[in-house]
Every structure is written in C-alpha cells, then in structure tokens.
VOBA-1610 file (N, C-alpha, C; in pm, whole numbers, padded with zeros to 5 digits, always signed):
BEGIN
Asn+00087-00124-00002Asn-00004+00004-00003Asn+00092+00121-00005Tyr+00045+00221-00079Tyr+00139+00337-00111Tyr+00065+00461-00094Glu+00144+00573-00058Glu+00091+00710-00067Glu+00187+00789-00148Ile+00139+00879-00236Ile+00212+00960-00305Ile+00219+01094-00248Val+00335+01152-00219Val+00346+01263-00136Val+00406+01381-00214Ala+00431+01366-00340Ala+00481+01488-00422Ala+00451+01461-00568Asp+00441+01563-00656Asp+00428+01533-00799Asp+00543+01464-00848Leu+00521+01373-00960Leu+00624+01293-01010Leu+00633+01322-01160Asp+00756+01331-01223Asp+00777+01359-01358Asp+00846+01231-01409Leu+00785+01161-01513Leu+00844+01044-01571Leu+00914+01073-01701Ala+00941+01189-01731Ala+01010+01228-01850Ala+01132+01153-01886Gly+01201+01122-01782Gly+01333+01047-01797Gly+01328+00897-01831Ile+01199+00848-01834Ile+01176+00699-01860Ile+01113+00686-01996Ala+01187+00634-02091Ala+01150+00628-02237Ala+01032+00541-02264Asn+01031+00429-02188Asn+00917+00325-02208Asn+00866+00261-02074Trp+00789+00323-02003Trp+00747+00277-01870Trp+00698+00135-01876Glu+00751+00057-01770Glu+00700-00078-01758Glu+00565-00076-01669Pro+00458-00116-01721Pro+00334-00110-01638Pro+00338-00189-01504Ile+00281-00137-01404Ile+00275-00207-01273Ile+00158-00307-01277Gly+00196-00439-01283Gly+00099-00542-01306Gly+00075-00560-01455Asp+00046-00693-01490Asp+00028-00713-01624Asp-00070-00819-01647Cys-00082-00880-01776Cys-00169-00981-01805Cys-00105-01118-01819Gly+00017-01139-01758Gly+00078-01264-01736Gly+00167-01292-01866Pro+00229-01408-01856Pro+00337-01453-01956Pro+00282-01451-02104Glu+00144-01475-02119Glu+00091-01487-02252Glu+00042-01354-02288Gln+00050-01245-02209Gln-00001-01118-02238Gln-00152-01121-02281Ser-00230-01201-02199Ser-00372-01221-02229Ser-00454-01204-02104Cys-00516-01101-02070Cys-00606-01085-01946Cys-00729-01171-01970Met-00768-01207-02093Met-00882-01301-02108Met-00843-01438-02042Lys-00722-01478-02045Lys-00679-01604-01982Lys-00636-01586-01840Ala-00562-01480-01821Ala-00497-01463-01672Ala-00588-01394-01582Gly-00696-01329-01631Gly-00775-01243-01545Gly-00689-01139-01469Asp-00715-01126-01337Asp-00637-01023-01255Asp-00524-01081-01176Gln-00484-01208-01200Gln-00388-01270-01103Gln-00251-01213-01106Tyr-00208-01141-01216Tyr-00085-01078-01216Tyr-00080-00928-01190Gly-00206-00881-01136Gly-00218-00735-01127Gly-00172-00681-01000Phe-00182-00552-00976Phe-00143-00479-00850Phe-00256-00504-00759Ala-00233-00550-00630Ala-00349-00596-00549Ala-00359-00498-00427Gly-00276-00399-00421Gly-00277-00317-00301Gly-00350-00174-00327Ser-00317-00068-00262Ser-00381+00052-00264Ser-00286+00164-00292Val-00331+00264-00367Val-00243+00383-00387Val-00334+00515-00353Glu-00284+00583-00261Glu-00341+00718-00227Glu-00264+00829-00285Gly-00323+00906-00386Gly-00244+00996-00454Gly-00237+01136-00399His-00338+01166-00294His-00344+01295-00232His-00351+01411-00335Gly-00414+01382-00449Gly-00424+01490-00549Gly-00298+01529-00622His-00199+01449-00604His-00075+01484-00686His-00077+01429-00827Thr+00017+01494-00901Thr+00008+01467-01056Thr+00126+01387-01102Val+00111+01292-01183Val+00223+01216-01252Val+00230+01265-01388Arg+00339+01324-01435Arg+00340+01384-01556Arg+00431+01301-01664Asn+00403+01329-01788Asn+00487+01269-01906Asn+00515+01115-01901Leu+00402+01043-01870Leu+00413+00894-01887Leu+00428+00858-02033Arg+00518+00770-02065Arg+00537+00728-02206Arg+00548+00571-02204Ile+00450+00509-02286Ile+00456+00364-02297Ile+00434+00335-02435Asp+00523+00253-02498Asp+00507+00217-02638Asp+00531+00064-02649Arg+00415-00011-02627Arg+00409-00162-02624Arg+00300-00207-02723Pro+00322-00197-02849Pro+00211-00210-02946Pro+00158-00356-02957Glu+00222-00452-02907Glu+00161-00590-02915Glu+00123-00642-02775Ala+00136-00552-02664Ala+00107-00594-02531Ala-00047-00576-02497Gly-00091-00652-02397Gly-00220-00627-02338Gly-00217-00582-02196Gly-00314-00504-02152Gly-00310-00448-02018Gly-00196-00353-01994Val-00220-00233-02053Val-00102-00132-02063Val-00152+00003-02007Gly-00083+00057-01913Gly-00102+00186-01853Gly-00007+00207-01741Leu-00018+00324-01670Leu+00070+00338-01552Leu+00057+00216-01468Phe-00054+00167-01449Phe-00086+00036-01392Phe-00142-00046-01498Gly-00075-00168-01526Gly-00118-00248-01637Gly-00248-00319-01602Val-00252-00379-01491Val-00364-00456-01436Val-00384-00426-01295Leu-00520-00395-01252Leu-00542-00365-01113Leu-00643-00479-01066Arg-00600-00548-00961Arg-00671-00662-00920Arg-00804-00626-00845Lys-00884-00724-00815Lys-01009-00696-00748Lys-00995-00626-00612Thr-00885-00662-00550Thr-00858-00579-00419Thr-00783-00456-00440Gly-00752-00424-00548Gly-00675-00299-00584Gly-00757-00168-00586Val-00694-00069-00538Val-00768+00067-00514Val-00673+00177-00554Ile-00715+00268-00646Ile-00636+00388-00679Ile-00722+00503-00644Thr-00682+00596-00567Thr-00766+00717-00538Thr-00687+00852-00543Asn-00756+00951-00585Asn-00708+01092-00579Asn-00570+01106-00637Leu-00569+01061-00776Leu-00445+01077-00854Leu-00481+01134-00981Arg-00376+01223-01035Arg-00394+01288-01166Arg-00263+01246-01252Leu-00309+01240-01379Leu-00200+01216-01481Leu-00209+01329-01584Glu-00098+01373-01629Glu-00092+01477-01718Glu+00007+01452-01839Asn-00043+01472-01958Asn+00050+01449-02080Asn+00104+01314-02093Ala+00011+01216-02079Ala+00042+01077-02098Ala+00021+01029-02243Arg+00115+00953-02290Arg+00118+00891-02420Arg+00128+00745-02416Val+00027+00678-02444Val+00027+00526-02441Val-00017+00457-02570Arg+00069+00363-02608Arg+00043+00283-02727Arg+00042+00131-02696Ala-00058+00059-02727Ala-00062-00086-02684Ala-00139-00163-02787Gly-00146-00295-02755Gly-00227-00381-02849Gly-00377-00386-02810Asn-00399-00437-02690Asn-00537-00443-02643Asn-00530-00405-02481Gly-00638-00339-02446Gly-00652-00303-02306Gly-00556-00184-02260Ala-00580-00075-02309Ala-00486+00035-02282Ala-00563+00155-02229Gly-00507+00218-02124Gly-00557+00337-02057Gly-00439+00407-02001Ala-00452+00545-01983Ala-00332+00619-01926Ala-00315+00574-01789Leu-00418+00555-01700Leu-00404+00518-01568Leu-00402+00361-01554Val-00499+00291-01597Val-00507+00142-01591Val-00539+00091-01719Gly-00467-00022-01755Gly-00494-00094-01882Gly-00630-00186-01862Ala-00617-00272-01754Ala-00729-00361-01723Ala-00771-00342-01576Asn-00884-00301-01547Asn-00920-00271-01413Asn-01027-00373-01361Phe-00996-00438-01259Phe-01079-00533-01187Phe-01120-00477-01051Gly-01058-00369-01007Gly-01072-00318-00876Gly-01151-00199-00876Thr-01101-00085-00804Thr-01174+00043-00785Thr-01075+00157-00808Val-01118+00245-00896Val-01046+00368-00932Val-01147+00485-00894Ser-01099+00567-00802Ser-01179+00674-00745Ser-01113+00811-00756Asn-01191+00909-00805Asn-01139+01044-00800Asn-01009+01050-00879Ala-01003+01008-00993Ala-00884+01004-01080Ala-00901+01084-01212Glu-00794+01155-01246Glu-00813+01257-01358Glu-00689+01233-01449Val-00717+01238-01586Val-00609+01235-01668Val-00644+01357-01776Thr-00531+01437-01794Thr-00555+01553-01879Thr-00447+01549-01989Gly-00498+01586-02109Gly-00413+01583-02234Gly-00349+01457-02253Ser-00421+01345-02251Ser-00367+01214-02284Ser-00380+01184-02428Asp-00301+01079-02471Asp-00316+01029-02610Asp-00304+00882-02601Val-00410+00800-02605Val-00408+00666-02600Val-00445+00600-02734Thr-00369+00507-02778Thr-00389+00436-02905Thr-00376+00283-02882Ala-00466+00204-02934Ala-00474+00060-02921Ala-00559+00014-03014Arg-00551-00129-03048Arg-00643-00189-03139Arg-00775-00195-03081Ala-00784-00239-02958Ala-00916-00263-02893Ala-00911-00232-02743Ala-01025-00198-02685Ala-01037-00181-02543Ala-00940-00064-02499Ala-00961+00051-02548Ala-00877+00160-02509Ala-00962+00279-02451Gly-00918+00331-02347Gly-00990+00446-02285Gly-00891+00553-02237Gly-00944+00670-02225Gly-00855+00783-02187Gly-00800+00767-02045Leu-00875+00701-01955Leu-00849+00676-01812Leu-00818+00525-01793Val-00913+00438-01845Val-00908+00291-01812Val-00941+00221-01944Gly-00862+00116-01984Gly-00885+00044-02106Gly-01003-00044-02101Gly-00988-00155-02025Gly-01106-00246-01992Gly-01128-00251-01850Ser-01264-00245-01813Ser-01300-00245-01672Ser-01404-00339-01633Ala-01378-00431-01558Ala-01481-00519-01488Ala-01499-00482-01348Gly-01436-00369-01313Gly-01444-00315-01171Gly-01529-00186-01168Thr-01487-00096-01076Thr-01576+00026-01060Thr-01480+00153-01085Val-01543+00251-01153Val-01473+00378-01158Val-01576+00477-01111Ile-01528+00550-01021Ile-01602+00660-00950Ile-01539+00795-00967Arg-01600+00892-01012Arg-01543+01031-01037Arg-01418+01024-01119Gly-01421+00956-01229Gly-01316+00942-01326Gly-01334+01062-01427Arg-01228+01124-01470Arg-01228+01233-01556Arg-01113+01225-01659Ala-01148+01265-01783Ala-01034+01257-01883Ala-01053+01355-01993Thr-00939+01411-02045Thr-00942+01497-02154Thr-00825+01437-02253Gly-00834+01456-02374Gly-00729+01422-02475Gly-00782+01361-02596Thr-00715+01248-02644Thr-00754+01164-02753Thr-00749+01016-02726Val-00834+00944-02789Val-00831+00799-02793Val-00851+00744-02939Arg-00760+00667-02987Arg-00769+00613-03116Arg-00753+00466-03126Gly-00810+00396-03228Gly-00789+00253-03242Gly-00892+00196-03334Glu-00934+00073-03309Glu-01032+00006-03395Glu-01166-00013-03315Ala-01163-00100-03210Ala-01290-00135-03150Ala-01301-00117-02999Ala-01411-00093-02947Ala-01426-00076-02800Ala-01337+00043-02749Leu-01367+00163-02789Leu-01299+00275-02749Leu-01381+00381-02673Gly-01337+00434-02576Gly-01417+00529-02501Gly-01336+00644-02438Gly-01396+00751-02411Gly-01322+00871-02356Gly-01267+00840-02216Val-01348+00766-02134Val-01303+00725-01996Val-01268+00578-02007Ile-01361+00487-02052Ile-01331+00350-02034Ile-01359+00286-02193Gly-01279+00201-02237Gly-01299+00139-02369Gly-01404+00028-02369Asp-01378-00079-02284Asp-01453-00196-02288Asp-01494-00223-02137Met-01629-00216-02114Met-01666-00223-01961Met-01766-00320-01933Arg-01755-00398-01820Arg-01844-00490-01767Arg-01871-00465-01615Gly-01833-00346-01584Gly-01859-00299-01438Gly-01939-00180-01432Val-01900-00074-01350Val-01974+00039-01316Val-01893+00153-01336Val-01950+00263-01395Val-01886+00393-01389Val-01995+00496-01350Thr-01956+00579-01262Thr-02056+00671-01200Thr-01982+00802-01175Asp-02068+00911-01187Asp-02015+01049-01152Asp-01886+01084-01227Ser-01879+01040-01359Ser-01759+01069-01429Ser-01784+01149-01553Trp-01682+01198-01623Trp-01701+01275-01749Trp-01575+01273-01833Ala-01596+01290-01962Ala-01482+01292-02058Ala-01506+01405-02160Ala-01396+01465-02189Ala-01381+01571-02301Ala-01281+01526-02393Val-01306+01407-02459Val-01198+01340-02530Val-01249+01316-02677Ala-01160+01341-02774Ala-01190+01314-02909Ala-01151+01164-02933Val-01264+01080-02962Val-01248+00942-02981Val-01287+00906-03123Ser-01193+00818-03183Ser-01212+00779-03317Ser-01169+00636-03329Gly-01249+00558-03409Gly-01221+00424-03439Gly-01305+00356-03545Thr-01336+00227-03541Thr-01410+00160-03638Thr-01543+00121-03582Lys-01549+00052-03468Lys-01678+00008-03423Lys-01680+00003-03258Gly-01798+00029-03210Gly-01807+00028-03065Gly-01734+00137-03000Val-01761+00262-03048Val-01691+00384-03001Val-01788+00485-02938Gly-01749+00536-02820Gly-01828+00626-02749Gly-01752+00736-02677Gly-01821+00849-02646Gly-01750+00961-02583Gly-01703+00922-02439Leu-01783+00841-02366Leu-01738+00803-02232Leu-01697+00659-02230Val-01784+00563-02282Val-01760+00417-02283Val-01774+00374-02429Gly-01687+00289-02472Gly-01698+00225-02608Gly-01804+00110-02612Leu-01772+00008-02535Leu-01858-00106-02537Leu-01903-00133-02390Asn-02033-00131-02359Asn-02082-00148-02228Asn-02161-00276-02228Thr-02106-00384-02161Thr-02185-00507-02174Thr-02200-00551-02020Phe-02330-00569-01989Phe-02373-00599-01849Phe-02322-00492-01741Gly-02299-00365-01793Gly-02234-00266-01700Gly-02349-00160-01678Arg-02303-00059-01595Arg-02394+00050-01557Arg-02321+00174-01576Val-02373+00272-01645Val-02317+00411-01660Val-02426+00502-01579Ile-02378+00564-01489Ile-02471+00645-01398Ile-02421+00784-01370Asn-02500+00880-01379Asn-02465+01024-01349Asn-02336+01070-01413Ser-02324+01037-01545Ser-02200+01074-01613Ser-02228+01137-01743Tyr-02123+01204-01806Tyr-02144+01275-01924Tyr-02017+01285-02020Ala-02036+01306-02143Ala-01922+01321-02234Ala-01948+01452-02327Thr-01847+01521-02365Thr-01854+01636-02449Thr-01775+01632-02567Gly-01694+01537-02583Gly-01604+01539-02695Gly-01664+01477-02826Pro-01597+01516-02946Pro-01644+01462-03073Pro-01600+01312-03088Val-01704+01233-03141Val-01685+01098-03158Val-01711+01044-03300Ser-01620+00961-03351Ser-01647+00924-03492Ser-01600+00777-03510Ala-01676+00699-03594Ala-01650+00564-03626Ala-01725+00515-03743Thr-01717+00394-03778Thr-01793+00338-03880Thr-01927+00287-03833Asp-01936+00186-03744Asp-02052+00139-03685Asp-02060+00148-03538Asn-02181+00150-03487Asn-02214+00152-03335Asn-02117+00263-03269Val-02168+00384-03296Val-02093+00506-03246Val-02196+00599-03168Gly-02157+00634-03045Gly-02256+00712-02973Gly-02178+00823-02897Gly-02247+00941-02872Gly-02183+01049-02795Gly-02146+01002-02658Leu-02213+00916-02594Leu-02188+00864-02454Leu-02129+00729-02464Val-02206+00636-02523Val-02175+00485-02531Val-02195+00445-02671Gly-02094+00374-02721Gly-02105+00318-02850Gly-02201+00209-02879Met-02184+00109-02793Met-02280-00019-02787Met-02316-00054-02646Asn-02446-00056-02612Asn-02492-00093-02489Asn-02552-00240-02502Thr-02499-00332-02432Thr-02560-00470-02448Thr-02580-00522-02316Asp-02716-00559-02289Asp-02762-00601-02149Asp-02706-00511-02042Ala-02720-00387-02065Ala-02657-00288-01979Ala-02762-00176-01946Val-02711-00065-01876Val-02795+00041-01824Val-02718+00163-01836Val-02787+00266-01898Val-02742+00406-01891Val-02847+00490-01823Glu-02798+00568-01709Glu-02902+00619-01630Glu-02860+00767-01595Asn-02945+00865-01607Asn-02917+01001-01560Asn-02779+01044-01613Ser-02764+01038-01734Ser-02637+01083-01805Ser-02673+01154-01935Phe-02561+01213-01995Phe-02589+01293-02119Phe-02473+01313-02198Ala-02476+01350-02329Ala-02369+01379-02422Ala-02400+01501-02491Thr-02300+01576-02516Thr-02320+01701-02594Thr-02228+01709-02724Gly-02137+01619-02740Gly-02046+01620-02862Gly-02109+01573-02984Pro-02041+01618-03096Pro-02099+01571-03229Pro-02058+01428-03256Val-02143+01364-03328Val-02130+01217-03348Val-02123+01192-03508Thr-02030+01121-03558Thr-02020+01093-03693Thr-02001+00949-03716Gly-02088+00887-03790Gly-02087+00741-03828Gly-02095+00720-03978Ala-01991+00651-04024Ala-01988+00621-04172Ala-02061+00506-04225Gly-02113+00420-04124Gly-02184+00291-04147Gly-02328+00296-04080Ala-02341+00212-03993Ala-02475+00186-03927Ala-02465+00223-03785Asn-02574+00260-03720Asn-02594+00289-03580Asn-02517+00405-03523Ala-02575+00519-03545Ala-02503+00635-03489Ala-02607+00715-03408Gly-02580+00742-03275Gly-02665+00811-03188Gly-02612+00920-03109Gly-02681+01030-03086Gly-02627+01133-03006Gly-02584+01087-02859Leu-02656+00986-02811Leu-02617+00926-02678Leu-02559+00790-02687Val-02639+00695-02753Val-02602+00552-02764Val-02610+00521-02924Gly-02509+00447-02967Gly-02512+00403-03099Gly-02613+00289-03122Phe-02599+00182-03045Phe-02667+00062-03065Phe-02714+00024-02911Asn-02843+00031-02878Asn-02898-00013-02748Asn-02960-00143-02758Ser-02889-00258-02731Ser-02931-00383-02744Ser-02964-00452-02620Leu-03091-00483-02601Leu-03142-00557-02482Leu-03104-00479-02348Ser-03101-00343-02362Ser-03053-00257-02262Ser-03149-00154-02227Lys-03123-00074-02115Lys-03212+00031-02083Lys-03143+00168-02070Val-03195+00261-02131Val-03149+00408-02117Val-03267+00486-02053Arg-03223+00542-01929Arg-03325+00607-01844Arg-03282+00744-01814Gly-03382+00839-01814Gly-03357+00977-01774Gly-03222+01033-01834Ser-03201+01030-01954Ser-03076+01075-02013Ser-03106+01147-02147Tyr-03010+01225-02190Tyr-03033+01331-02301Tyr-02910+01348-02388Ala-02923+01398-02505Ala-02811+01438-02591Ala-02845+01562-02668Thr-02739+01639-02695Thr-02766+01769-02761Thr-02676+01775-02889Gly-02586+01683-02909Gly-02493+01692-03019Gly-02558+01654-03151Ala-02503+01721-03265Ala-02539+01686-03404Ala-02490+01544-03433Val-02569+01470-03507Val-02546+01336-03553Val-02541+01333-03701Thr-02427+01275-03765Thr-02407+01257-03897Thr-02389+01112-03927Gly-02481+01047-03995Gly-02468+00908-04013Gly-02541+00852-04130Lys-02539+00724-04154Lys-02617+00661-04263Lys-02724+00579-04214Ala-02713+00456-04213Ala-02819+00362-04166Ala-02837+00374-04014Ala-02966+00384-03968Ala-03001+00393-03829Ala-02930+00507-03749Ser-02966+00623-03787Ser-02908+00742-03707Ser-03019+00818-03645Gly-02995+00837-03499Gly-03098+00904-03428Gly-03042+01006-03337Ser-03120+01107-03293Ser-03057+01220-03218Ser-03032+01175-03079Leu-03096+01058-03025Leu-03060+01003-02898Leu-02991+00863-02916Val-03065+00774-02985Val-03014+00638-03004Val-03022+00607-03152Gly-02914+00546-03204Gly-02911+00502-03339Gly-03007+00383-03367Arg-02977+00263-03316Arg-03065+00148-03324Arg-03109+00116-03185Asn-03231+00100-03152Asn-03280+00064-03031Asn-03354-00074-03031Ala-03288-00166-02971Ala-03349-00304-02949Ala-03366-00325-02796Gly-03384-00220-02721Gly-03404-00225-02580Gly-03510-00124-02537Glu-03487-00068-02424Glu-03594+00025-02374Glu-03528+00167-02352Val-03598+00266-02402Val-03550+00409-02372Val-03668+00472-02301Arg-03635+00529-02182Arg-03738+00582-02094Arg-03701+00729-02045Gln-03797+00808-02061Gln-03772+00951-02014Gln-03637+01006-02081Gly-03622+00997-02208Gly-03500+01047-02271Gly-03534+01156-02379His-03459+01243-02397His-03485+01348-02499His-03349+01398-02572Ala-03366+01460-02690Ala-03252+01502-02759Ala-03289+01628-02828Thr-03187+01716-02868Thr-03217+01835-02934Thr-03124+01855-03055Gly-03037+01764-03075Gly-02947+01774-03193Gly-03003+01747-03320Thr-02944+01780-03432Thr-02989+01756-03559Thr-02928+01616-03608Val-02998+01556-03710Val-02948+01433-03768Val-02929+01461-03909Asn-02802+01448-03968Asn-02769+01472-04105Asn-02819+01619-04143Gly-02804+01714-04048Gly-02837+01856-04072Gly-02983+01886-04059Leu-03070+01797-04027Leu-03211+01823-04012Leu-03258+01777-03880Ala-03369+01834-03833Ala-03431+01790-03703Ala-03460+01636-03719Gly-03407+01557-03627Gly-03403+01412-03646Gly-03488+01341-03539Ala-03528+01222-03575Ala-03600+01135-03483Ala-03514+01102-03367Leu-03596+01080-03248Leu-03516+01043-03128Leu-03444+00914-03146Val-03501+00817-03225Val-03437+00689-03249Val-03432+00668-03394Gly-03319+00622-03444Gly-03301+00598-03590Gly-03372+00475-03643Asp-03355+00362-03563Asp-03424+00239-03600Asp-03468+00177-03469Gly-03602+00185-03443Gly-03654+00129-03308Gly-03744+00014-03326Gly-03738-00063-03433Gly-03839-00165-03458Gly-03832-00269-03356Glu-03729-00299-03289Glu-03719-00412-03188Glu-03724-00359-03053Gly-03729-00230-03030Gly-03730-00175-02885Gly-03855-00096-02854Ser-03848-00027-02742Ser-03961+00053-02704Ser-03912+00195-02650Val-03989+00294-02666Val-03961+00430-02610Val-04080+00472-02528Val-04046+00502-02392Val-04149+00523-02299Val-04130+00671-02251Pro-04228+00762-02262Pro-04221+00902-02219Pro-04175+00904-02066
//
C-alpha cells in the first residue's frame, strides 16, 4: 500500500513498464487479474506527468497495467500521458478489476487496437469520479474514460476526441452488463458502426441520468447522439444535444434501439435536419 507525497515527472523514462500485467501470455482474457497490482495507492491529489509507454503488441497497458479486485487507486492525476498498446490500454489502468476513485487524466493520447480508454482500457471493476481529456484512437471498443466495460462507472466525465471503427463512445465504447450512472461526455466521436456520444454499444446494460453534448459521426450503421446501438438494454432519464451525422439507423438520442428508452430527450440535428429520437427502433420501445 502506497501514498504519493509529491508530484512525479516520468520524462526520463522512455518506455514505462506497467505495474501489473496480463501474465506471460499477455492475455487478460486467460489470466484475469492474477498478475495485477493488489494493493492501494492514495495519490493525495498529486500529478504524475509525461508517462510514455510504447508496447504495441502488449495487453493490459497503462501506468498500472492490471489492477486486481482488491486494488484501489484514489485521488491521483495524470498529465500529458502517451500510451500505445495492443489491447486493453488506458493512461491510468490498462485492465481494471478493482476500484478507481477520483482520478483524472488531462491531455492524454491513448492508441490501441481494442479496449482503449482515456483513463481505463478494460474495466470489470468500478470507476467513480473519473475524468479525462485528450484523444483515444484505435479500432474497436474505444471510449473517452473506459474502452470496454463490464462494471460500473458513476459521476464521471470525458472531453475526449474518440475515433475508431466500431463500438466507439464519448465516455464508454462497449458497455456489456455494465452501468453508466450520473456521467457525461462532451467530445467529438467518430467511427464506422455503433458510435454514440456517450456509449457506442450498450448490451444487456444500463445508462441512467447521463448525457452527451459532442458531435457524432458514423460512416456506416447505428449512430446516436447518446448511444449508437442499445441492445437488450435500458436508457433512463438521459439526453443528448450533439449533432449526428450518419447513414443507416441514425438518431438524435439512439441510433438503433433493441431495448428500452425511458424519459429520454434530444435536441441535436441528424444529418443537418431535425431528427427522430431513435433512428431504428423496430425491436425496442420508447417510453415517455
């Protein structure tokens, strides 16, 4: 268990070795959290600057590569982080199974093929009061705060430019069995399919009391001001104001809805015109 008692500058380290990893096979799908950091870090609001990681084939990459279920990181800031990885990349944590609370990343640049986020790459744990600014780039499951989530994110926000191919969101890229609560995103989001201002793809999941204001651009199917594809999921008490530019199934709130939308509203245009709340809602329901 550690306390950080002063700001840290990592500029002298060309390629930081993440604390905790995905094991000898570099696969958190196989190893889970067993090779992760299991303790606690209290940051006391201090800042870690100039993190540099270039591990383009590795999984679980960040200041902390993997955080175990018992792991806790609180009250820590990162500034000017540059992270490049294969899968599971975040400026603070690559793969989170524990708890991240009151953590902020400013001016980050995170690039990975899949599961990349401005703060956390993949998360089966909890993120509370997470904040991020900067850019996230890659292919699939990309988000301003979390790339690929099966846990909970609450009271968090992102002002991140996120771009990729599919499953791309301003806050969370792919939300599976997870919960997004009291959170928002303001950055521009662009992808081919399943792109949303807040969440790219919502599967068996919940978005509640949250919003998005950034512009959304989709070159293929399922572009929404809040959620790109809402599949067997619930969107409650949430809204979007950003303009949506897309092709098939583009909506001011949800692109394609195969779940439930309740007490949602949107004010953004779709392809330059006043657009429907839901682009394609044949399999779902909208409840006032």
